[in-house]
All heavy atoms as a GROMACS GRO file, in nm:
protein
  621
    1MET      N    1   0.084  -0.120   0.002
    1MET     CA    2  -0.001  -0.002   0.001
    1MET      C    3   0.088   0.126  -0.002
    1MET      O    4   0.211   0.119  -0.022
    1MET     CB    5  -0.089   0.000   0.125
    1MET     CG    6  -0.191  -0.111   0.125
    1MET     SD    7  -0.325  -0.112   0.006
    1MET     CE    8  -0.411   0.031   0.060
    2LEU      N    9   0.037   0.235   0.032
    2LEU     CA   10   0.104   0.359   0.029
    2LEU      C   11   0.181   0.377   0.155
    2LEU      O   12   0.130   0.349   0.267
    2LEU     CB   13   0.010   0.476   0.021
    2LEU     CG   14  -0.072   0.481  -0.111
    2LEU    CD1   15  -0.178   0.593  -0.109
    2LEU    CD2   16   0.016   0.483  -0.237
    3ARG      N   17   0.309   0.407   0.144
    3ARG     CA   18   0.390   0.428   0.265
    3ARG      C   19   0.446   0.575   0.261
    3ARG      O   20   0.496   0.616   0.155
    3ARG     CB   21   0.512   0.330   0.268
    3ARG     CG   22   0.452   0.189   0.293
    3ARG     CD   23   0.575   0.095   0.305
    3ARG     NE   24   0.523  -0.037   0.329
    3ARG     CZ   25   0.564  -0.117   0.418
    3ARG    NH1   26   0.664  -0.085   0.491
    3ARG    NH2   27   0.509  -0.243   0.433
    4PRO      N   28   0.455   0.639   0.374
    4PRO     CA   29   0.503   0.779   0.371
    4PRO      C   30   0.653   0.782   0.348
    4PRO      O   31   0.728   0.691   0.387
    4PRO     CB   32   0.468   0.828   0.514
    4PRO     CG   33   0.449   0.708   0.597
    4PRO     CD   34   0.397   0.601   0.500
    5THR      N   35   0.708   0.881   0.284
    5THR     CA   36   0.847   0.901   0.271
    5THR      C   37   0.892   1.007   0.363
    5THR      O   38   0.818   1.114   0.378
    5THR     CB   39   0.886   0.931   0.128
    5THR    OG1   40   0.814   1.044   0.088
    5THR    CG2   41   0.848   0.817   0.033
    6TYR      N   42   1.006   0.997   0.429
    6TYR     CA   43   1.059   1.093   0.521
    6TYR      C   44   1.179   1.150   0.461
    6TYR      O   45   1.265   1.081   0.406
    6TYR     CB   46   1.088   1.023   0.659
    6TYR     CG   47   0.963   0.970   0.723
    6TYR    CD1   48   0.933   0.831   0.715
    6TYR    CD2   49   0.881   1.041   0.795
    6TYR    CE1   50   0.812   0.775   0.775
    6TYR    CE2   51   0.763   0.996   0.856
    6TYR     CZ   52   0.736   0.860   0.840
    6TYR     OH   53   0.627   0.810   0.903
    7PRO      N   54   1.206   1.283   0.488
    7PRO     CA   55   1.334   1.338   0.442
    7PRO      C   56   1.451   1.279   0.523
    7PRO      O   57   1.433   1.223   0.631
    7PRO     CB   58   1.311   1.489   0.468
    7PRO     CG   59   1.211   1.493   0.576
    7PRO     CD   60   1.127   1.374   0.556
    8PRO      N   61   1.569   1.287   0.463
    8PRO     CA   62   1.684   1.236   0.541
    8PRO      C   63   1.700   1.305   0.678
    8PRO      O   64   1.653   1.425   0.694
    8PRO     CB   65   1.804   1.270   0.458
    8PRO     CG   66   1.745   1.301   0.316
    8PRO     CD   67   1.606   1.343   0.340
    9THR      N   68   1.750   1.242   0.774
    9THR     CA   69   1.756   1.290   0.906
    9THR      C   70   1.846   1.409   0.931
    9THR      O   71   1.824   1.490   1.011
    9THR     CB   72   1.810   1.179   1.008
    9THR    OG1   73   1.939   1.135   0.967
    9THR    CG2   74   1.711   1.068   1.014
   10ASP      N   75   1.943   1.432   0.834
   10ASP     CA   76   2.027   1.551   0.848
   10ASP      C   77   1.958   1.677   0.798
   10ASP      O   78   2.013   1.788   0.815
   10ASP     CB   79   2.162   1.529   0.769
   10ASP     CG   80   2.131   1.506   0.621
   10ASP    OD1   81   2.019   1.482   0.580
   10ASP    OD2   82   2.233   1.504   0.544
   11THR      N   83   1.836   1.668   0.740
   11THR     CA   84   1.769   1.794   0.706
   11THR      C   85   1.668   1.847   0.806
   11THR      O   86   1.610   1.949   0.781
   11THR     CB   87   1.695   1.767   0.572
   11THR    OG1   88   1.598   1.666   0.594
   11THR    CG2   89   1.784   1.729   0.459
   12TYR      N   90   1.657   1.766   0.919
   12TYR     CA   91   1.572   1.815   1.027
   12TYR      C   92   1.639   1.934   1.094
   12TYR      O   93   1.766   1.934   1.109
   12TYR     CB   94   1.542   1.705   1.130
   12TYR     CG   95   1.452   1.598   1.081
   12TYR    CD1   96   1.490   1.462   1.102
   12TYR    CD2   97   1.332   1.627   1.023
   12TYR    CE1   98   1.408   1.365   1.050
   12TYR    CE2   99   1.248   1.529   0.982
   12TYR     CZ  100   1.286   1.389   0.995
   12TYR     OH  101   1.208   1.288   0.952
   13PRO      N  102   1.562   2.031   1.139
   13PRO     CA  103   1.624   2.146   1.209
   13PRO      C  104   1.681   2.092   1.338
   13PRO      O  105   1.640   2.003   1.410
   13PRO     CB  106   1.512   2.246   1.232
   13PRO     CG  107   1.387   2.160   1.217
   13PRO     CD  108   1.419   2.051   1.130
   14ALA      N  109   1.791   2.163   1.384
   14ALA     CA  110   1.864   2.122   1.507
   14ALA      C  111   1.770   2.157   1.621
   14ALA      O  112   1.711   2.266   1.633
   14ALA     CB  113   1.996   2.194   1.513
   15ALA      N  114   1.756   2.057   1.718
   15ALA     CA  115   1.677   2.086   1.838
   15ALA      C  116   1.755   2.156   1.938
   15ALA      O  117   1.868   2.120   1.971
   15ALA     CB  118   1.626   1.952   1.890
   16THR      N  119   1.696   2.255   1.992
   16THR     CA  120   1.764   2.329   2.106
   16THR      C  121   1.702   2.279   2.236
   16THR      O  122   1.589   2.263   2.255
   16THR     CB  123   1.737   2.482   2.091
   16THR    OG1  124   1.597   2.500   2.096
   16THR    CG2  125   1.794   2.536   1.965
   17THR      N  126   1.792   2.236   2.326
   17THR     CA  127   1.749   2.184   2.455
   17THR      C  128   1.811   2.263   2.566
   17THR      O  129   1.915   2.328   2.542
   17THR     CB  130   1.798   2.043   2.467
   17THR    OG1  131   1.936   2.032   2.462
   17THR    CG2  132   1.730   1.943   2.363
   18THR      N  133   1.742   2.262   2.677
   18THR     CA  134   1.797   2.330   2.795
   18THR      C  135   1.838   2.228   2.894
   18THR      O  136   1.799   2.102   2.887
   18THR     CB  137   1.699   2.420   2.857
   18THR    OG1  138   1.577   2.340   2.894
   18THR    CG2  139   1.648   2.528   2.760
   19ALA      N  140   1.903   2.257   2.994
   19ALA     CA  141   1.948   2.156   3.094
   19ALA      C  142   1.831   2.105   3.174
   19ALA      O  143   1.839   1.988   3.226
   19ALA     CB  144   2.052   2.221   3.188
   20ALA      N  145   1.726   2.180   3.189
   20ALA     CA  146   1.611   2.139   3.275
   20ALA      C  147   1.520   2.036   3.202
   20ALA      O  148   1.468   1.944   3.260
   20ALA     CB  149   1.525   2.262   3.309
   21THR      N  150   1.526   2.034   3.068
   21THR     CA  151   1.442   1.941   2.994
   21THR      C  152   1.528   1.871   2.889
   21THR      O  153   1.562   1.926   2.782
   21THR     CB  154   1.326   2.005   2.918
   21THR    OG1  155   1.377   2.104   2.834
   21THR    CG2  156   1.225   2.066   3.017
   22PRO      N  157   1.581   1.757   2.917
   22PRO     CA  158   1.667   1.675   2.823
   22PRO      C  159   1.585   1.637   2.701
   22PRO      O  160   1.462   1.605   2.716
   22PRO     CB  161   1.717   1.561   2.900
   22PRO     CG  162   1.625   1.542   3.010
   22PRO     CD  163   1.562   1.676   3.037
   23ALA      N  164   1.644   1.631   2.590
   23ALA     CA  165   1.574   1.584   2.469
   23ALA      C  166   1.552   1.439   2.464
   23ALA      O  167   1.638   1.364   2.516
   23ALA     CB  168   1.653   1.634   2.346
   24PRO      N  169   1.437   1.396   2.414
   24PRO     CA  170   1.420   1.253   2.397
   24PRO      C  171   1.528   1.190   2.304
   24PRO      O  172   1.579   1.256   2.218
   24PRO     CB  173   1.284   1.232   2.357
   24PRO     CG  174   1.248   1.360   2.290
   24PRO     CD  175   1.329   1.460   2.358
   25ALA      N  176   1.553   1.065   2.325
   25ALA     CA  177   1.651   0.996   2.230
   25ALA      C  178   1.587   0.992   2.096
   25ALA      O  179   1.474   0.950   2.076
   25ALA     CB  180   1.678   0.857   2.292
   26ALA      N  181   1.670   1.024   1.996
   26ALA     CA  182   1.624   1.036   1.858
   26ALA      C  183   1.625   0.884   1.810
   26ALA      O  184   1.722   0.818   1.823
   26ALA     CB  185   1.705   1.122   1.778
   27SER      N  186   1.519   0.854   1.735
   27SER     CA  187   1.510   0.721   1.670
   27SER      C  188   1.561   0.742   1.528
   27SER      O  189   1.530   0.833   1.464
   27SER     CB  190   1.371   0.673   1.670
   27SER     OG  191   1.360   0.558   1.596
   28THR      N  192   1.639   0.640   1.482
   28THR     CA  193   1.693   0.648   1.344
   28THR      C  194   1.598   0.594   1.243
   28THR      O  195   1.607   0.622   1.130
   28THR     CB  196   1.828   0.581   1.333
   28THR    OG1  197   1.803   0.434   1.373
   28THR    CG2  198   1.938   0.638   1.423
   29THR      N  199   1.496   0.515   1.278
   29THR     CA  200   1.402   0.456   1.199
   29THR      C  201   1.262   0.509   1.234
   29THR      O  202   1.228   0.511   1.350
   29THR     CB  203   1.397   0.297   1.208
   29THR    OG1  204   1.369   0.261   1.338
   29THR    CG2  205   1.534   0.243   1.161
   30PRO      N  206   1.193   0.551   1.136
   30PRO     CA  207   1.052   0.605   1.168
   30PRO      C  208   0.961   0.484   1.204
   30PRO      O  209   0.979   0.373   1.162
   30PRO     CB  210   1.012   0.664   1.037
   30PRO     CG  211   1.089   0.600   0.931
   30PRO     CD  212   1.218   0.564   0.994
   31ALA      N  213   0.867   0.516   1.293
   31ALA     CA  214   0.772   0.415   1.334
   31ALA      C  215   0.673   0.380   1.218
   31ALA      O  216   0.614   0.475   1.163
   31ALA     CB  217   0.688   0.464   1.459
   32THR      N  218   0.668   0.259   1.179
   32THR     CA  219   0.581   0.220   1.068
   32THR      C  220   0.485   0.111   1.120
   32THR      O  221   0.515   0.031   1.203
   32THR     CB  222   0.662   0.170   0.949
   32THR    OG1  223   0.731   0.054   0.996
   32THR    CG2  224   0.748   0.270   0.895
   33ARG      N  225   0.371   0.109   1.054
   33ARG     CA  226   0.270   0.011   1.080
   33ARG      C  227   0.269  -0.093   0.971
   33ARG      O  228   0.307  -0.060   0.854
   33ARG     CB  229   0.130   0.069   1.085
   33ARG     CG  230   0.113   0.162   1.198
   33ARG     CD  231  -0.032   0.211   1.212
   33ARG     NE  232  -0.081   0.267   1.087
   33ARG     CZ  233  -0.196   0.304   1.063
   33ARG    NH1  234  -0.293   0.297   1.152
   33ARG    NH2  235  -0.234   0.350   0.940
   34PRO      N  236   0.247  -0.213   1.000
   34PRO     CA  237   0.250  -0.318   0.887
   34PRO      C  238   0.132  -0.286   0.791
   34PRO      O  239   0.033  -0.240   0.830
   34PRO     CB  240   0.224  -0.449   0.952
   34PRO     CG  241   0.174  -0.416   1.091
   34PRO     CD  242   0.219  -0.279   1.125
   35ALA      N  243   0.159  -0.309   0.657
   35ALA     CA  244   0.060  -0.275   0.558
   35ALA      C  245  -0.056  -0.370   0.568
   35ALA      O  246  -0.042  -0.493   0.601
   35ALA     CB  247   0.122  -0.286   0.421
   36LEU      N  248  -0.174  -0.325   0.546
   36LEU     CA  249  -0.288  -0.407   0.546
   36LEU      C  250  -0.298  -0.496   0.428
   36LEU      O  251  -0.299  -0.442   0.316
   36LEU     CB  252  -0.416  -0.319   0.561
   36LEU     CG  253  -0.550  -0.402   0.553
   36LEU    CD1  254  -0.565  -0.482   0.686
   36LEU    CD2  255  -0.668  -0.301   0.546
   37ARG      N  256  -0.302  -0.625   0.448
   37ARG     CA  257  -0.306  -0.712   0.326
   37ARG      C  258  -0.443  -0.775   0.323
   37ARG      O  259  -0.500  -0.828   0.413
   37ARG     CB  260  -0.209  -0.826   0.346
   37ARG     CG  261  -0.060  -0.767   0.364
   37ARG     CD  262   0.031  -0.860   0.291
   37ARG     NE  263   0.169  -0.804   0.314
   37ARG     CZ  264   0.241  -0.761   0.210
   37ARG    NH1  265   0.189  -0.762   0.097
   37ARG    NH2  266   0.356  -0.712   0.236
   38ILE      N  267  -0.500  -0.767   0.204
   38ILE     CA  268  -0.631  -0.819   0.175
   38ILE      C  269  -0.611  -0.959   0.096
   38ILE      O  270  -0.564  -0.948  -0.017
   38ILE     CB  271  -0.725  -0.727   0.099
   38ILE    CG1  272  -0.738  -0.596   0.181
   38ILE    CG2  273  -0.859  -0.790   0.064
   38ILE    CD1  274  -0.817  -0.496   0.109
   39THR      N  275  -0.644  -1.064   0.160
   39THR     CA  276  -0.622  -1.190   0.096
   39THR      C  277  -0.745  -1.231   0.017
   39THR      O  278  -0.858  -1.181   0.040
   39THR     CB  279  -0.598  -1.299   0.200
   39THR    OG1  280  -0.709  -1.316   0.288
   39THR    CG2  281  -0.471  -1.262   0.285
   40PRO      N  282  -0.730  -1.324  -0.078
   40PRO     CA  283  -0.839  -1.368  -0.158
   40PRO      C  284  -0.956  -1.431  -0.063
   40PRO      O  285  -1.071  -1.418  -0.091
   40PRO     CB  286  -0.788  -1.475  -0.248
   40PRO     CG  287  -0.650  -1.438  -0.263
   40PRO     CD  288  -0.604  -1.377  -0.130
   41ALA      N  289  -0.916  -1.497   0.042
   41ALA     CA  290  -1.013  -1.550   0.134
   41ALA      C  291  -1.095  -1.446   0.204
   41ALA      O  292  -1.218  -1.455   0.217
   41ALA     CB  293  -0.946  -1.636   0.243
   42ALA      N  294  -1.034  -1.330   0.236
   42ALA     CA  295  -1.102  -1.219   0.293
   42ALA      C  296  -1.206  -1.154   0.201
   42ALA      O  297  -1.316  -1.119   0.233
   42ALA     CB  298  -1.006  -1.115   0.341
   43VAL      N  299  -1.160  -1.155   0.075
   43VAL     CA  300  -1.251  -1.095  -0.036
   43VAL      C  301  -1.368  -1.181  -0.050
   43VAL      O  302  -1.485  -1.142  -0.062
   43VAL     CB  303  -1.178  -1.076  -0.168
   43VAL    CG1  304  -1.268  -1.039  -0.278
   43VAL    CG2  305  -1.060  -0.967  -0.149
   44ALA      N  306  -1.337  -1.319  -0.056
   44ALA     CA  307  -1.446  -1.418  -0.077
   44ALA      C  308  -1.547  -1.412   0.044
   44ALA      O  309  -1.664  -1.418   0.028
   44ALA     CB  310  -1.397  -1.553  -0.092
   45THR      N  311  -1.497  -1.399   0.166
   45THR     CA  312  -1.578  -1.393   0.278
   45THR      C  313  -1.668  -1.269   0.282
   45THR      O  314  -1.781  -1.269   0.313
   45THR     CB  315  -1.496  -1.395   0.406
   45THR    OG1  316  -1.414  -1.517   0.410
   45THR    CG2  317  -1.582  -1.397   0.538
   46GLY      N  318  -1.603  -1.154   0.250
   46GLY     CA  319  -1.680  -1.026   0.242
   46GLY      C  320  -1.788  -1.036   0.137
   46GLY      O  321  -1.896  -0.987   0.150
   47GLY      N  322  -1.756  -1.096   0.022
   47GLY     CA  323  -1.853  -1.109  -0.084
   47GLY      C  324  -1.968  -1.191  -0.049
   47GLY      O  325  -2.087  -1.161  -0.070
   48ALA      N  326  -1.936  -1.307   0.019
   48ALA     CA  327  -2.046  -1.391   0.072
   48ALA      C  328  -2.140  -1.324   0.170
   48ALA      O  329  -2.257  -1.341   0.169
   48ALA     CB  330  -1.984  -1.520   0.125
   49ALA      N  331  -2.068  -1.246   0.261
   49ALA     CA  332  -2.150  -1.180   0.360
   49ALA      C  333  -2.242  -1.072   0.296
   49ALA      O  334  -2.363  -1.063   0.337
   49ALA     CB  335  -2.052  -1.102   0.458
   50VAL      N  336  -2.191  -1.007   0.198
   50VAL     CA  337  -2.279  -0.906   0.127
   50VAL      C  338  -2.401  -0.975   0.054
   50VAL      O  339  -2.508  -0.927   0.062
   50VAL     CB  340  -2.192  -0.830   0.023
   50VAL    CG1  341  -2.282  -0.750  -0.070
   50VAL    CG2  342  -2.099  -0.732   0.090
   51LEU      N  343  -2.372  -1.094  -0.007
   51LEU     CA  344  -2.480  -1.168  -0.078
   51LEU      C  345  -2.577  -1.216   0.030
   51LEU      O  346  -2.699  -1.207  -0.003
   51LEU     CB  347  -2.421  -1.286  -0.151
   51LEU     CG  348  -2.341  -1.245  -0.276
   51LEU    CD1  349  -2.281  -1.368  -0.349
   51LEU    CD2  350  -2.432  -1.172  -0.375
   52VAL      N  351  -2.536  -1.267   0.144
   52VAL     CA  352  -2.636  -1.316   0.245
   52VAL      C  353  -2.716  -1.202   0.290
   52VAL      O  354  -2.839  -1.220   0.303
   52VAL     CB  355  -2.552  -1.390   0.351
   52VAL    CG1  356  -2.641  -1.412   0.474
   52VAL    CG2  357  -2.490  -1.524   0.299
   53VAL      N  358  -2.654  -1.093   0.338
   53VAL     CA  359  -2.735  -0.976   0.383
   53VAL      C  360  -2.825  -0.922   0.278
   53VAL      O  361  -2.937  -0.895   0.311
   53VAL     CB  362  -2.632  -0.868   0.430
   53VAL    CG1  363  -2.705  -0.741   0.465
   53VAL    CG2  364  -2.557  -0.915   0.557
   54GLY      N  365  -2.778  -0.920   0.154
   54GLY     CA  366  -2.876  -0.873   0.050
   54GLY      C  367  -2.988  -0.970   0.039
   54GLY      O  368  -3.111  -0.920   0.010
   55ALA      N  369  -2.964  -1.101   0.036
   55ALA     CA  370  -3.078  -1.194   0.026
   55ALA      C  371  -3.177  -1.187   0.136
   55ALA      O  372  -3.294  -1.185   0.124
   55ALA     CB  373  -3.024  -1.335   0.019
   56VAL      N  374  -3.123  -1.163   0.261
   56VAL     CA  375  -3.215  -1.150   0.378
   56VAL      C  376  -3.297  -1.020   0.360
   56VAL      O  377  -3.416  -1.019   0.388
   56VAL     CB  378  -3.130  -1.145   0.506
   56VAL    CG1  379  -3.218  -1.103   0.621
   56VAL    CG2  380  -3.074  -1.288   0.530
   57LEU      N  381  -3.241  -0.912   0.319
   57LEU     CA  382  -3.317  -0.790   0.309
   57LEU      C  383  -3.417  -0.794   0.200
   57LEU      O  384  -3.527  -0.746   0.214
   57LEU     CB  385  -3.217  -0.670   0.279
   57LEU     CG  386  -3.124  -0.630   0.395
   57LEU    CD1  387  -3.030  -0.532   0.358
   57LEU    CD2  388  -3.210  -0.586   0.512
   58VAL      N  389  -3.388  -0.862   0.085
   58VAL     CA  390  -3.483  -0.870  -0.018
   58VAL      C  391  -3.600  -0.962   0.022
   58VAL      O  392  -3.713  -0.934  -0.010
   58VAL     CB  393  -3.406  -0.928  -0.148
   58VAL    CG1  394  -3.510  -0.974  -0.249
   58VAL    CG2  395  -3.321  -0.824  -0.206
   59SER      N  396  -3.568  -1.075   0.092
   59SER     CA  397  -3.677  -1.158   0.138
   59SER      C  398  -3.767  -1.085   0.236
   59SER      O  399  -3.890  -1.106   0.231
   59SER     CB  400  -3.615  -1.279   0.195
   59SER     OG  401  -3.550  -1.258   0.309
   60MET      N  402  -3.710  -1.006   0.318
   60MET     CA  403  -3.792  -0.924   0.420
   60MET      C  404  -3.882  -0.830   0.341
   60MET      O  405  -3.995  -0.814   0.374
   60MET     CB  406  -3.702  -0.855   0.516
   60MET     CG  407  -3.643  -0.949   0.615
   60MET     SD  408  -3.521  -0.863   0.723
   60MET     CE  409  -3.617  -0.751   0.808
   61LEU      N  410  -3.827  -0.758   0.242
   61LEU     CA  411  -3.907  -0.671   0.156
   61LEU      C  412  -4.019  -0.747   0.091
   61LEU      O  413  -4.132  -0.696   0.080
   61LEU     CB  414  -3.818  -0.595   0.063
   61LEU     CG  415  -3.885  -0.494  -0.032
   61LEU    CD1  416  -3.941  -0.385   0.052
   61LEU    CD2  417  -3.785  -0.442  -0.137
   62LEU      N  418  -3.990  -0.860   0.034
   62LEU     CA  419  -4.089  -0.942  -0.035
   62LEU      C  420  -4.196  -0.984   0.066
   62LEU      O  421  -4.316  -0.978   0.031
   62LEU     CB  422  -4.026  -1.062  -0.098
   62LEU     CG  423  -4.116  -1.156  -0.184
   62LEU    CD1  424  -4.177  -1.078  -0.295
   62LEU    CD2  425  -4.041  -1.277  -0.230
   63ALA      N  426  -4.158  -1.021   0.183
   63ALA     CA  427  -4.254  -1.064   0.286
   63ALA      C  428  -4.352  -0.942   0.322
   63ALA      O  429  -4.477  -0.958   0.330
   63ALA     CB  430  -4.191  -1.108   0.415
   64VAL      N  431  -4.298  -0.822   0.330
   64VAL     CA  432  -4.376  -0.712   0.364
   64VAL      C  433  -4.474  -0.675   0.246
   64VAL      O  434  -4.598  -0.650   0.260
   64VAL     CB  435  -4.294  -0.586   0.388
   64VAL    CG1  436  -4.378  -0.459   0.391
   64VAL    CG2  437  -4.217  -0.610   0.522
   65ALA      N  438  -4.429  -0.692   0.121
   65ALA     CA  439  -4.508  -0.668   0.007
   65ALA      C  440  -4.623  -0.768  -0.009
   65ALA      O  441  -4.741  -0.733  -0.038
   65ALA     CB  442  -4.421  -0.669  -0.115
   66VAL      N  443  -4.598  -0.896   0.021
   66VAL     CA  444  -4.703  -1.002   0.012
   66VAL      C  445  -4.796  -0.970   0.128
   66VAL      O  446  -4.927  -0.986   0.102
   66VAL     CB  447  -4.635  -1.138   0.026
   66VAL    CG1  448  -4.736  -1.248   0.043
   66VAL    CG2  449  -4.558  -1.173  -0.104
   67THR      N  450  -4.757  -0.940   0.240
   67THR     CA  451  -4.856  -0.919   0.352
   67THR      C  452  -4.945  -0.794   0.320
   67THR      O  453  -5.062  -0.798   0.347
   67THR     CB  454  -4.769  -0.883   0.483
   67THR    OG1  455  -4.691  -1.001   0.503
   67THR    CG2  456  -4.863  -0.857   0.594
   68ALA      N  457  -4.883  -0.694   0.255
   68ALA     CA  458  -4.969  -0.574   0.226
   68ALA      C  459  -5.060  -0.605   0.120
   68ALA      O  460  -5.180  -0.556   0.129
   68ALA     CB  461  -4.872  -0.456   0.176
   69GLY      N  462  -5.019  -0.681   0.023
   69GLY     CA  463  -5.125  -0.724  -0.074
   69GLY      C  464  -5.226  -0.804  -0.024
   69GLY      O  465  -5.346  -0.792  -0.062
   70SER      N  466  -5.197  -0.899   0.066
   70SER     CA  467  -5.307  -0.977   0.127
   70SER      C  468  -5.398  -0.903   0.206
   70SER      O  469  -5.520  -0.928   0.204
   70SER     CB  470  -5.229  -1.093   0.219
   70SER     OG  471  -5.155  -1.179   0.139
   71LEU      N  472  -5.348  -0.809   0.282
   71LEU     CA  473  -5.442  -0.723   0.363
   71LEU      C  474  -5.527  -0.640   0.278
   71LEU      O  475  -5.642  -0.617   0.308
   71LEU     CB  476  -5.352  -0.632   0.460
   71LEU     CG  477  -5.289  -0.707   0.570
   71LEU    CD1  478  -5.209  -0.612   0.654
   71LEU    CD2  479  -5.398  -0.769   0.665
   72ALA      N  480  -5.472  -0.587   0.170
   72ALA     CA  481  -5.559  -0.516   0.069
   72ALA      C  482  -5.664  -0.596   0.010
   72ALA      O  483  -5.782  -0.547   0.004
   72ALA     CB  484  -5.469  -0.450  -0.033
   73LEU      N  485  -5.638  -0.711  -0.024
   73LEU     CA  486  -5.737  -0.807  -0.076
   73LEU      C  487  -5.840  -0.843   0.024
   73LEU      O  488  -5.962  -0.842  -0.002
   73LEU     CB  489  -5.672  -0.931  -0.134
   73LEU     CG  490  -5.765  -1.037  -0.196
   73LEU    CD1  491  -5.823  -0.976  -0.328
   73LEU    CD2  492  -5.685  -1.164  -0.235
   74LEU      N  493  -5.797  -0.865   0.152
   74LEU     CA  494  -5.886  -0.894   0.262
   74LEU      C  495  -5.979  -0.771   0.285
   74LEU      O  496  -6.108  -0.793   0.297
   74LEU     CB  497  -5.810  -0.929   0.388
   74LEU     CG  498  -5.892  -0.950   0.513
   74LEU    CD1  499  -5.977  -1.080   0.493
   74LEU    CD2  500  -5.805  -0.957   0.630
   75ALA      N  501  -5.931  -0.654   0.276
   75ALA     CA  502  -6.016  -0.534   0.294
   75ALA      C  503  -6.116  -0.523   0.187
   75ALA      O  504  -6.235  -0.489   0.215
   75ALA     CB  505  -5.926  -0.410   0.298
   76VAL      N  506  -6.087  -0.560   0.064
   76VAL     CA  507  -6.183  -0.544  -0.048
   76VAL      C  508  -6.289  -0.650  -0.027
   76VAL      O  509  -6.411  -0.630  -0.039
   76VAL     CB  510  -6.114  -0.564  -0.180
   76VAL    CG1  511  -6.207  -0.591  -0.287
   76VAL    CG2  512  -6.027  -0.449  -0.208
   77VAL      N  513  -6.254  -0.775   0.020
   77VAL     CA  514  -6.350  -0.878   0.038
   77VAL      C  515  -6.441  -0.846   0.158
   77VAL      O  516  -6.561  -0.858   0.141
   77VAL     CB  517  -6.272  -1.015   0.060
   77VAL    CG1  518  -6.375  -1.119   0.106
   77VAL    CG2  519  -6.212  -1.058  -0.062
   78LEU      N  520  -6.384  -0.798   0.268
   78LEU     CA  521  -6.469  -0.762   0.382
   78LEU      C  522  -6.570  -0.648   0.348
   78LEU      O  523  -6.675  -0.645   0.395
   78LEU     CB  524  -6.380  -0.723   0.493
   78LEU     CG  525  -6.313  -0.840   0.564
   78LEU    CD1  526  -6.227  -0.794   0.680
   78LEU    CD2  527  -6.410  -0.945   0.616
   79ARG      N  528  -6.522  -0.558   0.267
   79ARG     CA  529  -6.605  -0.439   0.231
   79ARG      C  530  -6.713  -0.488   0.143
   79ARG      O  531  -6.833  -0.451   0.151
   79ARG     CB  532  -6.520  -0.334   0.160
   79ARG     CG  533  -6.605  -0.212   0.124
   79ARG     CD  534  -6.510  -0.106   0.069
   79ARG     NE  535  -6.585   0.007   0.038
   79ARG     CZ  536  -6.533   0.114  -0.033
   79ARG    NH1  537  -6.407   0.118  -0.060
   79ARG    NH2  538  -6.605   0.220  -0.049
   80SER      N  539  -6.682  -0.590   0.055
   80SER     CA  540  -6.784  -0.645  -0.037
   80SER      C  541  -6.893  -0.715   0.046
   80SER      O  542  -7.008  -0.712   0.019
   80SER     CB  543  -6.716  -0.728  -0.135
   80SER     OG  544  -6.801  -0.830  -0.183
   81LEU      N  545  -6.842  -0.794   0.146
   81LEU     CA  546  -6.939  -0.862   0.230
   81LEU      C  547  -7.018  -0.778   0.317
   81LEU      O  548  -7.142  -0.804   0.337
   81LEU     CB  549  -6.862  -0.962   0.316
   81LEU     CG  550  -6.795  -1.090   0.252
   81LEU    CD1  551  -6.714  -1.162   0.346
   81LEU    CD2  552  -6.909  -1.173   0.182
   82ARG      N  553  -6.966  -0.664   0.364
   82ARG     CA  554  -7.036  -0.577   0.445
   82ARG      C  555  -7.150  -0.505   0.367
   82ARG      O  556  -7.254  -0.483   0.415
   82ARG     CB  557  -6.941  -0.476   0.509
   82ARG     CG  558  -7.005  -0.376   0.605
   82ARG     CD  559  -6.926  -0.259   0.637
   82ARG     NE  560  -6.898  -0.183   0.518
   82ARG     CZ  561  -6.822  -0.080   0.511
   82ARG    NH1  562  -6.754  -0.045   0.619
   82ARG    NH2  563  -6.807  -0.003   0.407
   83ASP      N  564  -7.121  -0.462   0.245
   83ASP     CA  565  -7.216  -0.392   0.164
   83ASP      C  566  -7.324  -0.490   0.116
   83ASP      O  567  -7.439  -0.453   0.095
   83ASP     CB  568  -7.143  -0.324   0.047
   83ASP     CG  569  -7.064  -0.206   0.081
   83ASP    OD1  570  -7.081  -0.157   0.200
   83ASP    OD2  571  -6.979  -0.166   0.007
   84GLY      N  572  -7.284  -0.615   0.088
   84GLY     CA  573  -7.387  -0.711   0.053
   84GLY      C  574  -7.439  -0.677  -0.083
   84GLY      O  575  -7.367  -0.645  -0.179
   85GLY      N  576  -7.572  -0.677  -0.100
   85GLY     CA  577  -7.640  -0.645  -0.224
   85GLY      C  578  -7.680  -0.500  -0.237
   85GLY      O  579  -7.771  -0.468  -0.310
   86ARG      N  580  -7.637  -0.416  -0.148
   86ARG     CA  581  -7.688  -0.276  -0.139
   86ARG      C  582  -7.611  -0.187  -0.229
   86ARG      O  583  -7.564  -0.080  -0.188
   86ARG     CB  584  -7.674  -0.221   0.006
   86ARG     CG  585  -7.758  -0.302   0.102
   86ARG     CD  586  -7.742  -0.234   0.245
   86ARG     NE  587  -7.603  -0.247   0.285
   86ARG     CZ  588  -7.553  -0.195   0.394
   86ARG    NH1  589  -7.637  -0.121   0.471
   86ARG    NH2  590  -7.426  -0.209   0.425
   87HIS      N  591  -7.595  -0.215  -0.354
   87HIS     CA  592  -7.516  -0.133  -0.445
   87HIS      C  593  -7.610  -0.024  -0.505
   87HIS      O  594  -7.721  -0.057  -0.538
   87HIS     CB  595  -7.452  -0.214  -0.561
   87HIS     CG  596  -7.343  -0.294  -0.516
   87HIS    ND1  597  -7.210  -0.237  -0.491
   87HIS    CD2  598  -7.319  -0.428  -0.493
   87HIS    CE1  599  -7.132  -0.330  -0.456
   87HIS    NE2  600  -7.197  -0.454  -0.459
   88ARG      N  601  -7.566   0.097  -0.500
   88ARG     CA  602  -7.638   0.208  -0.560
   88ARG      C  603  -7.603   0.223  -0.707
   88ARG      O  604  -7.485   0.227  -0.737
   88ARG     CB  605  -7.616   0.336  -0.489
   88ARG     CG  606  -7.652   0.336  -0.346
   88ARG     CD  607  -7.623   0.463  -0.278
   88ARG     NE  608  -7.626   0.439  -0.135
   88ARG     CZ  609  -7.575   0.529  -0.050
   88ARG    NH1  610  -7.524   0.642  -0.089
   88ARG    NH2  611  -7.585   0.506   0.077
   89HIS      N  612  -7.703   0.229  -0.794
   89HIS     CA  613  -7.678   0.250  -0.936
   89HIS      C  614  -7.714   0.386  -0.975
   89HIS      O  615  -7.796   0.444  -0.965
   89HIS     CB  616  -7.748   0.143  -1.015
   89HIS     CG  617  -7.698   0.001  -0.986
   89HIS    ND1  618  -7.578  -0.038  -1.031
   89HIS    CD2  619  -7.747  -0.103  -0.915
   89HIS    CE1  620  -7.553  -0.163  -0.998
   89HIS    NE2  621  -7.664  -0.205  -0.922
   0.00000   0.00000   0.00000
């Protein structure tokens, strides 16, 4: 991945220290973190997780749509039964 580049150590400005506060020991190597490695197994696992979550969400949406359609049909049937033969023409 991307790693920062540091200027050579001799181009840093000279640190002025006083006797009361000693300067910390200078490190010759900058602190680096290991690069993040994405393995094919991690990509496959992430892809599978996305597919599973997507399938669950789509099935929940489908369940809500079927339920809404059933309730609408039930409301039409109940209204039809309530009105009976009293249709006004």
